[in-house]
C-alpha positions in Angstrom: 0.0 0.0 0.0 1.2 3.5 -0.8 0.1 7.0 0.1 0.5 9.4 -2.9 0.7 13.1 -2.0 0.6 15.5 -4.9 0.8 19.3 -5.0 -0.8 20.8 -8.1 -2.0 24.1 -9.5 -5.6 24.9 -8.3 -6.9 25.5 -11.8 -5.7 22.0 -12.8 -7.8 20.2 -10.1 -10.8 19.3 -12.3 -8.4 18.0 -15.1 -6.6 15.8 -12.6 -9.9 14.5 -11.1 -11.1 13.6 -14.6 -7.9 11.9 -15.4 -8.0 9.9 -12.1 -11.6 8.9 -12.7 -10.6 7.5 -16.2 -7.9 5.5 -14.4 -10.5 4.1 -12.0 -9.1 6.0 -9.0 -12.1 7.5 -7.2 -11.0 8.0 -3.6 -9.0 11.1 -2.7 -8.7 13.9 -0.2 -8.2 17.5 -1.4 -6.8 20.4 0.7 -6.1 24.0 -0.3 -2.6 24.9 0.8 0.2 27.5 0.3 3.7 26.8 -0.9 6.6 27.7 -3.1 9.3 25.9 -5.1 11.2 27.0 -8.2 8.5 29.6 -8.9 9.9 31.6 -5.9 6.8 33.8 -5.8 6.4 37.3 -7.3 6.6 41.0 -6.2 3.7 43.4 -6.0 3.1 46.7 -4.2 0.4 47.5 -1.7 -0.3 51.2 -1.2 3.1 52.0 -2.7 5.0 49.6 -0.5 6.7 46.7 -2.3 6.0 43.3 -0.9 7.2 39.8 -1.9 4.6 37.1 -2.2 6.4 33.8 -2.0 3.7 31.5 -0.8 1.5 30.6 -3.8 -1.9 28.8 -3.8 -1.6 25.1 -4.4 -3.9 22.1 -4.0 -2.7 19.0 -2.1 -4.1 15.6 -3.1 -3.8 12.6 -0.8 -4.6 9.2 -2.4 -4.1 5.9 -0.6 -3.8 3.1 -3.2 -2.9 -0.6 -3.3 0.4 -1.4 -5.0 -1.2 -2.3 -8.3 -2.8 1.2 -8.6 0.4 3.2 -8.0 1.6 3.7 -11.5 -1.8 4.4 -13.0 -2.5 7.0 -10.3 0.9 8.7 -10.9 0.3 8.8 -14.7 -3.2 10.2 -14.2 -2.0 13.0 -12.0 0.8 13.9 -14.4 -1.5 13.8 -17.4 -4.0 16.1 -15.7 -1.6 18.5 -14.1 1.2 19.0 -16.6 1.3 22.3 -18.5 5.1 22.2 -19.1 5.7 25.3 -17.0 7.5 25.8 -13.8 5.0 25.2 -10.9 3.2 22.2 -12.3 3.7 20.5 -9.0 5.3 17.5 -7.3 4.3 14.0 -6.4 5.5 12.1 -3.3 5.0 8.4 -2.7 5.2 7.0 0.8 4.9 3.5 2.1 1.6 3.0 4.0 2.1 0.4 6.6 -1.5 0.1 7.7 -5.0 1.2 6.8 -8.2 0.6 8.8 -11.7 1.3 7.6 -13.5 2.6 10.7 -17.0 1.4 9.7 -16.1 -2.3 9.2 -12.7 -2.5 10.9 -11.3 -4.0 7.7 -7.5 -3.7 7.6 -4.8 -3.4 4.9 -5.7 -3.7 1.1 -9.3 -4.4 1.8 -9.7 -1.2 3.8 -8.4 0.9 0.9 -10.8 -0.6 -1.5 
């Protein structure tokens, strides 16, 4: 089991969701977040005072999948999020040692579905 965490541009969320649905990945958590990477933010002025905005809006996706869904999930995220520009995002893959479905107390692969 793996936990896939992806940071993407907010305007790409619907494209990524459609791509995930086509790959038969339906369960995900979505969180609005702030962050910066190679984009390094931008400068603007507020009432004549220059300010640096280096935390940009991002969307964080968390998807727990069984091992046979890892590659198709990654491909779906990349296909939906890629624009070819700096700031398209990042994907992190973590081992998921245990998963428990609260309603039925199922564990492991069965709990992920």
